[in-house]
N, C-alpha and C positions, 0 to 999 in steps of 0.2 A: 139850314145845314144839317146833313145826316149825321148820325152817330159815327165817331171814327171806331173801326174795328181794333182788336188787339192781336198782335203778332208775337207768338211766345218763341223762345228758343234762341234768345240774344242776350248779351250781357246788359244791354240798355233796355229800358221799357220802351215798346214800339207801338204806335198806333197809326193807322192809315186810313185813307179815305176809300169808299167803295170803288172796286176795280183797280186799285193800286197795290195790291198785295204783292205782286212779282216786284214791281220798283221799291216797295218797302224793304223787302228782304235784301235787295242789292245794297241800298242805302245803309240798311242795318249792318250788313256785313262789313263795309267799309268804316263805319262808325265804330264798330268793335275793334277793328284793326288800328285804326287811328287812336282810339283810346288807350288801347294797350300800350302802343308806342309812345304817347305822350306821357302815360303813368310812368314807365320805365325812365323816361328822360327828365320829368319833373318830381318825380316821388310823390305823386298825390293822385288819388282815384276819386274824382268827383261822382256825384250823382247825374244820372243822364236820362232825360226822357226825350224821346224822338217822336216827332209827329211828321209824317209824309203826306201831305195835304193837297188836294186838287184845287182849282180856281175857286170852286163853289164853297169850299171848307178853309180856305187860306185866311180870310178875314178874322175867323174865329180862332185861330191859333197863333198868327203872326202878330208882332209888335208894329210893324209899319206894312202898308198895303202894296209892297213891291213884290208881285208874283213872279218868281223864278230865281230870286237869289236867296239862298240860304240865311236864316237868322239864328242866332244864338245868344242866350242871356240866361243868368241864374242856373237853372238845371234843365233848361228845354231849348233842344235844337230843332229848328223847323226847317224842312227841304220840300221843295216842290215835286209834285207827282208827276210832271211832265216839264218840257222845257220853259213853259211859262212865258210871259211877255217881256219880263224885265230885260232880259239879255238881247232880245231882239230890237228892243227901243234904244238900249244903250249903244249898239253896234249901229243902228240907224244913224244916231247923233255922231258917232265917230267916223262913219264911212266917208262921208264927203271930203274929210280932211286926209284921207289915206292916199300916198302916191301909188303909182303902178306898183312898185315892187312890194310895198307893205300889203297892198290889196291882194296881190298875187300870193304872198306869204300865208295871209288869213284864209284865202281860198283852199289854198293847198293843205292846209292843216284842217279845217272845219268843213269844208265844202261850199257849195253855192245852192241854196242861200246857207250861210254858216250855221251848223249845229253846234251850239256852245255848251252843251250839257256836260261834257268832259271836263270843261274848265271850270263850271260852276259846282261841279260835284267835288273838285278840290277845295273850292271856296267853303264847302261844308267842313272840311278839316280846319280851316281859319276860324269858322264860327264855333265849332267845337272847342277850340282852345279858349274861347271866351269864357265858356263853363269852367274851365280850369281857372282862369284868372278871377272870375266873379265869386267863386267858392273858396278861394285861398286868399286873395289880395285884400288887405284891410281898408284899402280906399282906392277909388280910380286915379290912375296916374296921369291921365290926359288921353285924349284920342289918338294922337299919333304914336304915343309909347305903346299903349294897348294894341293898336293896328300893326304896328311893326313887329311886336313880339307875335301876334297871330299870324302874321305873314312869314315870319322865320319859321314858325311850327309847320305852316303849310308847305314852304320850299322844303324844309328838312324831312317831313314825311315823304314827299314826292321823291327826293333823293334816295331814300332809303328803303321805302316800302314799295312804292310804285313808279320807279325811274322810267318806265315805258311812257308815262303820262307828262313828263318834262317838256316835250313838244307842245302838248295842249296847253300847259301852264304859260309857256313862254311866248307863244305866237299871240295871244290876246294882249298879254303884257306889253309886248313890243310895240303896240299901237299908240303907246304913250309917246313915242318920238315924233309922232306926227301931228300931235295936238298943238295948235298954236295958242299963244297967250290970250288972244282975243276971245277964245271960246272958253279958256281955263284961266281966268284972270287971277283967281284966288290961289296963291302958290306959297305963301310963308307957311313954314311947318307947323306953327301953333295956331295957324287959321284953319286947320282941316275942320274943325267942329262947324265951321259955317259955309263950307264948300258947297253944300246943297242950296244955298241960296242962288247959285249959277246952274242948278240942275245936276242930274247924276253924272254927267260927263265930267264936271269938275271934281266931283268925289272920286271918280274913276282914275282921273289923273293922279290923284293922291295915292290911291290904292295901288295903281301900277308901279308908281315911282317908289313906294314903298317896298313893293314886291322885289324891285330891282336892287334896293339896299339889302333886303334880307338874303337875296342871292349871294351879294358880296359878303355878307357878315357869315353866312353858311360855309362859303369857301374858305373863309378865313379862319373861323373857330368851331364850325360844326356845332354839334349839340352841346358843347361846353358853353358857347355863348347864349343858346336858348335857356339852358338851366341857370346860368349866371344872372341873366336879366330877370327871370322868373323869381329868384330867390331874392334879388335886390329889391324888387317891388314888394314882395311878400314881406320882407323886413321892415317895410314902411319908407324905402327909399324913393327916389323921383329921377328927374332928369340929369342930376348930377353924376351919374354912373359915367365912367370913361367912355364906354362904348356909345351911349346915347349923346354925351357931349360930342363926340367926333361926328356922329350922324348929323347932328344939328349944325356943327360948324362947316360940315361938307355939303350941307343940303343945296341942291341944284348945281354941284360942282361935278364934271365928270372926273373924279378921281376915285382911286381904290381905297376903301375903308379898312385901316389897320385896327385890329382889336387888341393890340398889346397894352400894357399899363401905361 
């Protein structure tokens, strides 16, 4: 693995693989925007290290060897220097289950073959949110809660800062409607931690489903819900929060989530 170079001029510490300087600058600009947006809404400014690594350097910076999907933990955000293979393989697993209409919608948004980088660049905002969680929350509240909160941040950021990317966020998310239980059999909310037992497609089903819930929550309560959940977990709370109770009660039901008391 070659030594990663350092890129100055950003609010976060940035390192990048040889040849990835332009990509690193683009990612760092979004990370700075998203970090400022999250800091304003959550009242916390975390330490942020950003690594933009290519396939040769990925295993040296990442926690899991899934090249192409951003990863964030503690103070370190990792983003791929190119499209990577993870999104391609995930879509290859999803594609056989898409009806003609869903396949056409994906093709219209991402092209053929699908270029999913705009979607995964928004996932970097989700992963950035995990840095806010890891550095402020006293304990891990469980995967579905942490992932829902991170998705809520991703959705809110997209709505308020880069709304032109909402179609890119929603088109891949919508493939969840096509996934049969036979290929995504693990579906209980509290079983998300073991979804990878059935492959990335089952984890993807949870991620997309929670993105849908996050869209409902954002529409109902916006940044107030994002902050309320964050402060609830920061104070040592868990799934007893009214919003989380409603999410759990309505899981897998096609109903609108009310965020009232």
